[in-house]
C-alpha positions in Angstrom: 10.0 12.5 0.6 7.7 14.3 -1.9 5.6 12.6 -4.5 7.8 14.0 -7.2 11.0 12.6 -5.6 9.3 9.2 -5.2 8.2 9.2 -8.8 11.8 10.1 -9.9 13.2 7.5 -7.6 11.0 4.8 -9.1 10.8 6.0 -12.7 13.7 3.7 -13.7 12.5 0.7 -11.7 8.8 1.0 -12.8 7.8 -0.4 -9.4 7.5 0.8 -5.9 8.8 -0.4 -2.6 6.7 -0.4 0.6 8.6 2.6 1.9 7.6 4.7 -1.1 3.9 3.6 -0.8 3.9 4.5 2.9 5.5 7.9 2.2 2.9 8.7 -0.4 0.1 7.5 2.0 1.4 9.6 4.8 1.9 12.7 2.6 -1.8 12.4 1.5 -1.1 11.5 -2.1 -3.9 8.9 -2.0 -4.2 8.2 -5.7 -0.5 7.6 -6.1 -0.3 5.6 -2.8 -3.0 3.3 -4.0 -1.2 2.7 -7.3 1.9 1.9 -5.3 0.2 -0.5 -2.9 -1.6 -2.2 -5.8 1.6 -2.6 -7.7 3.2 -4.2 -4.6 0.2 -6.5 -4.1 0.6 -7.7 -7.7 4.2 -8.5 -7.1 3.8 -10.0 -3.7 0.2 -10.9 -3.1 1.0 -12.9 0.1 3.2 -10.3 1.7 1.8 -9.6 5.2 3.2 -6.1 5.5 2.0 -5.0 2.1 -1.5 -6.4 2.7 -1.6 -4.8 6.2 -0.5 -1.4 5.0 -3.0 -1.4 2.1 -5.8 -2.2 4.6 -4.7 0.7 6.7 -4.6 2.9 3.6 -8.1 1.9 2.6 -9.3 2.7 6.2 -7.6 6.1 6.1 -9.1 6.8 2.7 -12.6 6.3 4.1 -13.2 3.0 2.3 -14.1 1.1 5.4 -15.8 -1.9 3.8 -12.8 -2.4 1.4 -10.5 -2.0 4.4 -12.3 -4.7 6.4 -12.1 -7.1 3.4 -8.4 -6.3 3.1 -7.9 -6.8 6.9 -9.5 -10.2 6.6 -7.1 -11.2 3.8 -4.2 -9.9 6.0 -5.3 -12.0 9.0 -5.6 -15.1 6.9 -1.9 -14.6 6.0 -1.0 -14.5 9.7 -3.8 -15.7 12.0 -1.7 -14.9 15.1 -1.8 -11.2 14.1 
């Protein structure tokens, strides 16, 4: 799915789902992916999958310190992870 298709898909909803965020991330649309992940985190700050995927995104984006902080938040949500 291209960034334009994702934007059109989400234009009416004004929100993203995790699949759209992951698709943007995988496609290398880092700025848009970060917006999508942050939107998801605002809507569901305690969602393990969203927190985990955002941590992976931060790592992939080269923001290692931010990623480690996000991984810590993720682990607190599910210590068995």
